[in-house]
Backbone as CSV, one residue per row, in Angstrom:
resi,resn,N_x,N_y,N_z,CA_x,CA_y,CA_z,C_x,C_y,C_z
1,MET,-127.316,-227.072,-135.464,-126.564,-227.440,-136.658,-125.891,-226.194,-137.217
2,LYS,-124.620,-226.321,-137.521,-123.847,-225.162,-137.964,-124.027,-224.883,-139.451
3,TYR,-124.119,-225.912,-140.274,-124.232,-225.736,-141.721,-125.595,-226.251,-142.179
4,THR,-125.630,-227.044,-143.226,-126.891,-227.664,-143.633,-126.687,-229.168,-143.717
5,ARG,-127.773,-229.874,-143.589,-127.688,-231.324,-143.664,-127.357,-231.741,-145.098
6,LEU,-126.548,-232.757,-145.189,-126.225,-233.314,-146.504,-127.497,-233.852,-147.153
7,THR,-127.505,-233.882,-148.466,-128.657,-234.433,-149.189,-128.619,-235.952,-149.123
8,LYS,-129.737,-236.554,-149.483,-129.814,-238.019,-149.519,-128.719,-238.579,-150.428
9,GLU,-128.517,-237.920,-151.571,-127.487,-238.366,-152.528,-126.087,-238.256,-151.916
10,GLN,-125.839,-237.171,-151.191,-124.528,-237.005,-150.559,-124.315,-238.067,-149.478
11,PHE,-125.361,-238.360,-148.711,-125.243,-239.426,-147.702,-124.947,-240.765,-148.376
12,GLU,-125.595,-241.020,-149.506,-125.345,-242.279,-150.208,-123.893,-242.348,-150.689
13,GLU,-123.379,-241.235,-151.198,-121.974,-241.190,-151.639,-121.012,-241.415,-150.476
14,LEU,-121.408,-240.933,-149.297,-120.540,-241.008,-148.119,-120.961,-242.133,-147.169
15,ASN,-121.595,-243.137,-147.709,-122.122,-244.233,-146.895,-121.050,-244.864,-146.011
16,GLN,-119.905,-245.182,-146.581,-118.848,-245.822,-145.807,-118.328,-244.897,-144.710
17,GLU,-118.187,-243.615,-145.042,-117.734,-242.639,-144.048,-118.734,-242.526,-142.902
18,PHE,-120.037,-242.593,-143.248,-121.063,-242.514,-142.209,-121.010,-243.753,-141.313
19,ILE,-120.795,-244.895,-141.911,-120.656,-246.139,-141.129,-119.473,-245.999,-140.169
20,ASN,-118.363,-245.480,-140.683,-117.182,-245.273,-139.832,-117.475,-244.277,-138.708
21,PHE,-118.230,-243.215,-139.042,-118.631,-242.214,-138.050,-119.435,-242.877,-136.932
22,LEU,-120.412,-243.700,-137.295,-121.214,-244.401,-136.291,-120.341,-245.339,-135.463
23,ALA,-119.389,-245.989,-136.121,-118.502,-246.917,-135.418,-117.668,-246.191,-134.363
24,THR,-117.252,-244.942,-134.674,-116.469,-244.187,-133.683,-117.290,-243.892,-132.435
25,GLN,-118.607,-243.965,-132.587,-119.495,-243.749,-131.441,-120.022,-245.082,-130.902
26,SER,-119.396,-246.151,-131.341,-119.763,-247.520,-130.912,-121.214,-247.853,-131.226
27,ILE,-121.684,-247.381,-132.384,-123.042,-247.697,-132.824,-122.949,-248.705,-133.968
28,THR,-123.501,-249.888,-133.742,-123.478,-250.932,-134.769,-124.622,-250.714,-135.755
29,ALA,-124.620,-251.475,-136.846,-125.677,-251.381,-137.857,-127.043,-251.684,-137.234
30,ASP,-127.106,-252.710,-136.382,-128.371,-253.064,-135.730,-128.836,-251.954,-134.782
31,GLU,-127.882,-251.410,-134.040,-128.231,-250.319,-133.126,-128.719,-249.093,-133.897
32,TRP,-128.102,-248.803,-135.045,-128.511,-247.667,-135.872,-129.946,-247.867,-136.374
33,LYS,-130.251,-249.086,-136.757,-131.614,-249.405,-137.218,-132.613,-249.160,-136.088
34,ASP,-132.252,-249.614,-134.888,-133.124,-249.406,-133.721,-133.289,-247.915,-133.410
35,ILE,-132.197,-247.178,-133.465,-132.249,-245.734,-133.178,-133.190,-245.044,-134.166
36,LYS,-133.076,-245.381,-135.450,-133.938,-244.757,-136.460,-135.414,-245.049,-136.186
37,GLU,-135.697,-246.264,-135.745,-137.094,-246.661,-135.494,-137.615,-246.159,-134.140
38,GLN,-136.791,-246.297,-133.099,-137.245,-246.010,-131.737,-137.036,-244.542,-131.320
39,LYS,-135.937,-243.954,-131.805,-135.589,-242.587,-131.391,-135.210,-241.750,-132.616
40,PRO,-136.185,-241.442,-133.460,-135.863,-240.713,-134.692,-135.185,-239.363,-134.448
41,GLU,-135.481,-238.740,-133.312,-134.840,-237.448,-133.020,-133.343,-237.621,-132.789
42,VAL,-132.932,-238.741,-132.197,-131.501,-239.035,-131.996,-130.847,-239.313,-133.345
43,ALA,-131.552,-240.027,-134.195,-131.035,-240.303,-135.545,-130.830,-238.990,-136.307
44,GLU,-131.791,-238.083,-136.182,-131.690,-236.774,-136.839,-130.455,-236.018,-136.340
45,GLU,-130.226,-236.066,-135.044,-129.065,-235.392,-134.461,-127.763,-235.975,-135.008
46,GLU,-127.710,-237.296,-135.113,-126.510,-237.945,-135.645,-126.262,-237.530,-137.100
47,LEU,-127.329,-237.456,-137.888,-127.201,-237.023,-139.281,-126.684,-235.586,-139.353
48,ASP,-127.176,-234.740,-138.446,-126.729,-233.339,-138.413,-125.262,-233.235,-138.004
49,VAL,-124.875,-233.989,-136.986,-123.477,-233.951,-136.527,-122.546,-234.424,-137.653
50,PHE,-122.922,-235.504,-138.315,-122.110,-236.018,-139.418,-122.030,-234.984,-140.547
51,SER,-123.143,-234.368,-140.880,-123.161,-233.349,-141.932,-122.199,-232.212,-141.607
52,ASP,-122.257,-231.733,-140.361,-121.357,-230.656,-139.961,-119.895,-231.080,-140.046
53,LEU,-119.606,-232.318,-139.665,-118.227,-232.818,-139.759,-117.751,-232.843,-141.211
54,VAL,-118.608,-233.285,-142.107,-118.248,-233.325,-143.527,-118.010,-231.906,-144.039
55,TRP,-118.942,-231.002,-143.723,-118.784,-229.606,-144.171,-117.492,-229.005,-143.616
56,GLU,-117.196,-229.234,-142.344,-115.958,-228.701,-141.746,-114.742,-229.205,-142.514
57,GLY,-114.750,-230.498,-142.838,-113.630,-231.066,-143.578,-113.481,-230.459,-144.953
58,VAL,-114.581,-230.286,-145.650,-114.549,-229.709,-146.997,-114.115,-228.247,-146.938
59,LEU,-114.755,-227.484,-146.068,-114.487,-226.046,-145.999,-113.065,-225.738,-145.549
60,SER,-112.506,-226.580,-144.713,-111.140,-226.333,-144.231,-110.108,-226.492,-145.347
61,LYS,-110.503,-227.127,-146.461,-109.574,-227.334,-147.577,-109.799,-226.366,-148.736
62,VAL,-110.811,-225.498,-148.630,-111.128,-224.584,-149.728,-110.009,-223.563,-149.908
63,ALA,-109.520,-223.455,-151.144,-108.501,-222.460,-151.461,-109.047,-221.373,-152.386
64,TYR,-110.036,-221.726,-153.227,-110.611,-220.764,-154.175,-112.116,-220.981,-154.290
65,LEU,-112.822,-219.871,-154.481,-114.251,-219.893,-154.760,-114.513,-218.973,-155.935
66,GLU,-115.528,-219.272,-156.718,-115.941,-218.318,-157.740,-117.454,-218.247,-157.811
67,ASN,-117.913,-217.031,-158.067,-119.336,-216.776,-158.214,-119.500,-216.042,-159.544
68,ILE,-120.055,-216.739,-160.523,-120.216,-216.171,-161.857,-121.700,-216.001,-162.139
69,ALA,-122.079,-214.778,-162.417,-123.462,-214.431,-162.749,-123.445,-213.784,-164.144
70,PRO,-124.611,-213.537,-164.720,-124.635,-212.964,-166.068,-123.812,-211.682,-166.223
71,GLN,-123.852,-210.790,-165.242,-123.194,-209.495,-165.390,-121.974,-209.272,-164.488
72,HIS,-121.640,-210.239,-163.674,-120.458,-210.073,-162.824,-119.776,-211.406,-162.535
73,MET,-118.557,-211.281,-162.057,-117.774,-212.456,-161.677,-116.979,-212.074,-160.433
74,TYR,-117.135,-212.874,-159.379,-116.368,-212.669,-158.158,-115.507,-213.907,-157.946
75,LEU,-114.204,-213.709,-157.919,-113.254,-214.807,-157.745,-112.526,-214.585,-156.423
76,PHE,-112.559,-215.590,-155.575,-111.979,-215.468,-154.237,-110.798,-216.410,-154.061
77,LYS,-109.763,-215.897,-153.430,-108.653,-216.725,-152.973,-108.727,-216.715,-151.450
78,VAL,-108.691,-217.895,-150.859,-108.841,-218.024,-149.417,-107.462,-218.173,-148.791
79,ASP,-107.085,-217.208,-147.965,-105.844,-217.291,-147.202,-106.196,-217.606,-145.751
80,ALA,-105.189,-217.789,-144.947,-105.423,-218.181,-143.557,-106.343,-217.219,-142.814
81,SER,-106.155,-215.910,-143.021,-106.949,-214.958,-142.250,-107.647,-213.914,-143.117
82,GLN,-107.634,-214.120,-144.440,-108.315,-213.151,-145.294,-108.824,-213.773,-146.583
83,LEU,-109.771,-213.066,-147.168,-110.276,-213.403,-148.496,-109.747,-212.354,-149.457
84,ARG,-109.190,-212.804,-150.563,-108.750,-211.891,-151.616,-109.767,-212.017,-152.743
85,LEU,-110.255,-210.896,-153.216,-111.278,-210.874,-154.250,-110.746,-210.216,-155.508
86,ILE,-110.988,-210.873,-156.637,-110.847,-210.233,-157.935,-112.253,-210.264,-158.515
87,GLY,-112.754,-209.099,-158.838,-114.105,-209.024,-159.359,-114.131,-208.311,-160.695
88,LEU,-115.173,-208.579,-161.431,-115.386,-207.814,-162.651,-116.871,-207.681,-162.901
89,LYS,-117.209,-206.542,-163.464,-118.598,-206.259,-163.816,-118.635,-205.902,-165.292
90,ILE,-119.670,-206.366,-165.945,-119.867,-206.082,-167.366,-120.845,-204.913,-167.468
91,LYS,-120.449,-203.892,-168.214,-121.306,-202.718,-168.367,-122.261,-202.864,-169.545
92,LYS,-122.051,-203.864,-170.352,-122.875,-204.105,-171.535,-123.972,-205.101,-171.157
93,GLU,-125.220,-204.663,-171.203,-126.312,-205.459,-170.651,-126.655,-206.735,-171.421
94,ASP,-126.280,-206.812,-172.684,-126.645,-207.998,-173.470,-125.613,-209.114,-173.386
95,ILE,-124.648,-208.991,-172.496,-123.621,-210.020,-172.304,-123.993,-210.859,-171.079
96,ASP,-123.879,-212.173,-171.228,-124.180,-213.100,-170.139,-122.970,-214.006,-169.925
97,LEU,-122.244,-213.753,-168.844,-121.015,-214.501,-168.559,-121.256,-215.981,-168.268
98,THR,-122.490,-216.362,-168.028,-122.779,-217.769,-167.727,-122.935,-218.595,-169.000
99,THR,-122.817,-217.944,-170.158,-122.908,-218.662,-171.430,-121.533,-218.730,-172.084
100,LYS,-121.365,-219.668,-172.983,-120.104,-219.812,-173.717,-119.815,-218.549,-174.532
101,GLU,-120.858,-218.007,-175.154,-120.699,-216.798,-175.964,-120.278,-215.613,-175.102
102,GLY,-120.919,-215.468,-173.937,-120.590,-214.369,-173.038,-119.170,-214.461,-172.525
103,PHE,-118.733,-215.673,-172.231,-117.366,-215.863,-171.750,-116.357,-215.573,-172.862
104,SER,-116.686,-215.968,-174.084,-115.816,-215.655,-175.227,-115.726,-214.143,-175.422
105,TRP,-116.865,-213.467,-175.288,-116.868,-212.009,-175.400,-115.935,-211.403,-174.345
106,LEU,-116.006,-211.928,-173.115,-115.167,-211.417,-172.030,-113.688,-211.580,-172.357
107,ARG,-113.304,-212.741,-172.847,-111.895,-212.962,-173.203,-111.422,-211.943,-174.230
108,ALA,-112.271,-211.659,-175.203,-111.899,-210.726,-176.272,-111.924,-209.270,-175.802
109,ASN,-112.700,-208.968,-174.775,-112.907,-207.572,-174.364,-112.492,-207.275,-172.927
110,LEU,-111.686,-208.144,-172.359,-111.349,-208.037,-170.943,-110.786,-206.668,-170.567
111,MET,-109.981,-206.094,-171.429,-109.346,-204.816,-171.097,-110.086,-203.616,-171.698
112,SER,-111.310,-203.830,-172.150,-112.079,-202.723,-172.728,-112.790,-201.933,-171.627
113,ASP,-113.342,-200.791,-171.999,-114.085,-199.963,-171.050,-115.418,-200.594,-170.656
114,GLU,-115.818,-201.649,-171.356,-117.078,-202.336,-171.053,-116.944,-203.273,-169.852
115,VAL,-115.698,-203.468,-169.405,-115.433,-204.373,-168.288,-114.755,-203.593,-167.161
116,GLU,-115.365,-203.643,-165.994,-114.800,-202.989,-164.819,-114.149,-204.055,-163.947
117,LEU,-112.831,-203.955,-163.773,-112.075,-204.899,-162.937,-111.761,-204.248,-161.600
118,PHE,-111.837,-205.017,-160.537,-111.483,-204.493,-159.222,-110.994,-205.642,-158.348
119,ASN,-110.271,-205.279,-157.303,-109.847,-206.295,-156.339,-109.913,-205.711,-154.934
120,ALA,-109.986,-206.606,-153.982,-110.087,-206.190,-152.586,-109.626,-207.333,-151.694
121,ASP,-109.222,-206.974,-150.510,-108.872,-207.949,-149.481,-109.783,-207.703,-148.294
122,LYS,-110.232,-208.788,-147.682,-111.073,-208.661,-146.494,-110.563,-209.646,-145.455
123,SER,-110.238,-209.108,-144.290,-109.792,-210.022,-143.246,-111.002,-210.773,-142.699
124,ILE,-110.751,-212.002,-142.312,-111.816,-212.847,-141.772,-111.664,-212.838,-140.261
125,GLU,-112.542,-212.074,-139.637,-112.466,-211.921,-138.181,-113.032,-213.155,-137.476
126,ALA,-114.206,-213.556,-137.923,-114.915,-214.651,-137.248,-114.501,-215.998,-137.850
127,ASP,-115.339,-216.963,-137.677,-115.103,-218.319,-138.149,-114.976,-218.354,-139.681
128,LYS,-113.803,-218.682,-140.173,-113.543,-218.692,-141.613,-114.476,-219.639,-142.358
129,ASN,-114.670,-220.832,-141.837,-115.514,-221.807,-142.531,-116.959,-221.334,-142.650
130,THR,-117.442,-220.630,-141.636,-118.800,-220.092,-141.695,-118.907,-219.064,-142.824
131,LYS,-117.900,-218.217,-142.955,-117.893,-217.211,-144.025,-117.867,-217.896,-145.391
132,LEU,-117.048,-218.910,-145.545,-116.979,-219.636,-146.815,-118.311,-220.304,-147.124
133,PHE,-118.938,-220.861,-146.105,-120.239,-221.504,-146.295,-121.288,-220.482,-146.746
134,GLU,-121.238,-219.283,-146.174,-122.157,-218.213,-146.594,-121.969,-217.901,-148.073
135,LEU,-120.718,-217.812,-148.513,-120.440,-217.529,-149.927,-120.958,-218.649,-150.828
136,ILE,-120.848,-219.883,-150.374,-121.366,-221.016,-151.148,-122.889,-220.942,-151.218
137,LYS,-123.521,-220.617,-150.101,-124.981,-220.479,-150.104,-125.436,-219.355,-151.041
138,GLN,-124.574,-218.356,-151.236,-124.904,-217.230,-152.119,-124.573,-217.523,-153.578
139,GLY,-124.133,-218.734,-153.862,-123.912,-219.117,-155.248,-122.475,-219.376,-155.656
140,SER,-121.544,-219.256,-154.743,-120.143,-219.524,-155.080,-119.891,-221.026,-155.181
141,SER,-118.924,-221.373,-156.010,-118.509,-222.766,-156.185,-117.048,-222.906,-155.795
142,ILE,-116.702,-224.044,-155.248,-115.317,-224.347,-154.912,-114.604,-224.691,-156.213
143,THR,-113.434,-224.078,-156.435,-112.684,-224.331,-157.663,-111.204,-224.531,-157.353
144,LYS,-110.456,-224.799,-158.408,-109.001,-224.928,-158.283,-108.305,-223.585,-158.459
145,GLY,-109.073,-222.552,-158.813,-108.503,-221.208,-158.880,-107.885,-220.823,-160.198
146,ASP,-108.119,-221.583,-161.257,-107.494,-221.269,-162.549,-107.865,-219.871,-163.039
147,LEU,-109.121,-219.529,-162.957,-109.588,-218.223,-163.413,-109.014,-217.109,-162.543
148,TYR,-108.994,-217.330,-161.245,-108.415,-216.349,-160.324,-106.945,-216.106,-160.674
149,LYS,-106.189,-217.185,-160.820,-104.757,-217.070,-161.112,-104.519,-216.360,-162.443
150,TYR,-105.344,-216.663,-163.439,-105.218,-216.027,-164.741,-105.402,-214.507,-164.628
151,LEU,-106.471,-214.095,-163.947,-106.728,-212.661,-163.802,-105.706,-212.001,-162.888
152,GLU,-105.259,-212.709,-161.876,-104.246,-212.172,-160.970,-102.967,-211.860,-161.738
153,ASP,-102.569,-212.780,-162.622,-101.375,-212.545,-163.444,-101.585,-211.381,-164.404
154,LEU,-102.788,-211.265,-164.909,-103.107,-210.233,-165.883,-103.101,-208.844,-165.271
155,ILE,-103.702,-208.712,-164.080,-103.800,-207.384,-163.477,-102.680,-207.119,-162.491
156,GLY,-101.926,-208.174,-162.157,-100.745,-208.104,-161.314,-100.867,-207.171,-160.207
């Protein structure tokens, strides 16, 4: 398995897609029931294959990721062959960017000496989707990039 298996809730949300997936393999509802009962290892494999297909589809459409922690923020823009990063670190220890108050403080103090802004580009040599999945496992969320675009315009 390349990624991780979808959760029970995710499978329930994607029930129709999973049915369609089984249909592409000529597996009927009755046959699926039999496979689950008679060959649970085959059923597990099918769940893993479907999970990887879903992850591939999602990851191939990712344009922005963000990872916001109490003292730092990493905003990523995903290009065809590279990741562009805008990052910031807070030097003031009593600020927590994951709170409304901390975010308000950041807006008011973005250009102060208490905030370290930086950017970087990293080419993606290997499988791009695997790299994006690693970032998600490390706490990044898929976004529309509003925060990235705002800071990009600001630091130009």
